[in-house]
Structure formats: C-alpha cells, structure tokens
C-alpha positions as CSV (number, residue, x, y, z in Angstrom):
1,M,140.9,61.3,47.9
2,S,144.4,62.8,48.4
3,D,145.7,64.6,51.5
4,D,145.1,67.8,49.6
5,E,141.4,67.0,49.8
6,R,141.3,66.6,53.6
7,K,138.5,68.7,55.0
8,S,137.9,70.5,58.2
9,W,134.8,72.2,59.5
10,P,135.7,74.9,62.0
11,E,132.3,76.5,61.7
12,Y,130.8,73.5,63.5
13,V,132.6,74.2,66.8
14,G,129.9,75.1,69.4
15,K,127.1,73.6,67.4
16,D,124.8,70.8,68.4
17,A,126.4,67.4,67.6
18,N,123.2,65.9,66.3
19,E,122.8,68.6,63.7
20,V,126.4,68.5,62.7
21,E,126.2,64.7,62.4
22,Q,123.2,64.9,60.1
23,K,125.0,67.4,57.8
24,L,128.1,65.4,57.6
25,Q,126.3,62.1,56.9
26,A,124.4,63.9,54.1
27,E,127.8,64.6,52.6
28,G,128.6,60.9,52.7
29,Y,130.8,60.8,55.8
30,N,130.7,58.2,58.5
31,T,130.6,60.0,61.9
32,Q,131.5,59.1,65.4
33,V,130.3,61.2,68.3
34,L,132.7,60.9,71.3
35,P,133.1,62.7,74.6
36,Q,135.9,65.2,74.7
37,G,139.2,63.5,75.6
38,S,138.1,60.1,74.5
39,P,140.8,57.7,73.2
40,T,140.7,56.9,69.5
41,T,142.3,54.5,67.1
42,R,145.1,55.9,65.0
43,D,143.9,54.4,61.7
44,Y,143.4,57.0,58.9
45,R,140.1,57.0,57.1
46,L,139.0,59.9,54.9
47,D,135.4,58.8,55.0
48,R,135.3,59.2,58.8
49,V,134.7,62.4,60.9
50,R,134.9,62.3,64.7
51,L,132.9,64.8,66.6
52,F,134.2,65.5,70.1
53,V,131.5,66.9,72.4
54,D,131.0,68.3,75.9
55,G,128.4,67.4,78.4
56,N,125.8,69.6,76.5
57,N,126.4,67.6,73.3
58,K,128.1,70.7,71.7
59,V,131.1,70.1,69.3
60,V,134.3,71.3,71.2
61,Q,137.0,70.9,68.5
62,T,137.2,71.4,64.8
63,P,135.9,68.2,63.1
64,I,138.3,66.8,60.4
65,N,138.1,63.8,58.2
66,G,140.8,61.2,58.6
C-alpha cells in the first residue's frame, strides 16, 4: 500500500468506538482503542488504525491508518 492509499475516516468522529472498531476490523485493519491524549509509538503501519476516545467511549479525532 502506498502513501496515496492512506485512508482516513472523518465520518467516525463522535461515533461509539466499539462500533467503529468492528467496522474497521471487518475491513482488515488492526485497531487500538486509546484514551484521548495517550502517548503512542511512532512506528508506521498501514494495517493499524488507532481510535482515540473520550470518557464516553466516543471517537474524538479522525481515525487514520498508519
């Protein structure tokens, strides 16, 4: 997958993280659900999507793969 194929899902902001996680896993992505502001590693993996959530388990920023 080239950088041109990098994906983002702005439509998932505000949605329940469990539902978003299931959809992304069905597309073949490995997901990580993390509290907003969590530190992350800087490695780049196109098969991974991190979901940053608030205290209500709602996605708070646009998920991207990488």
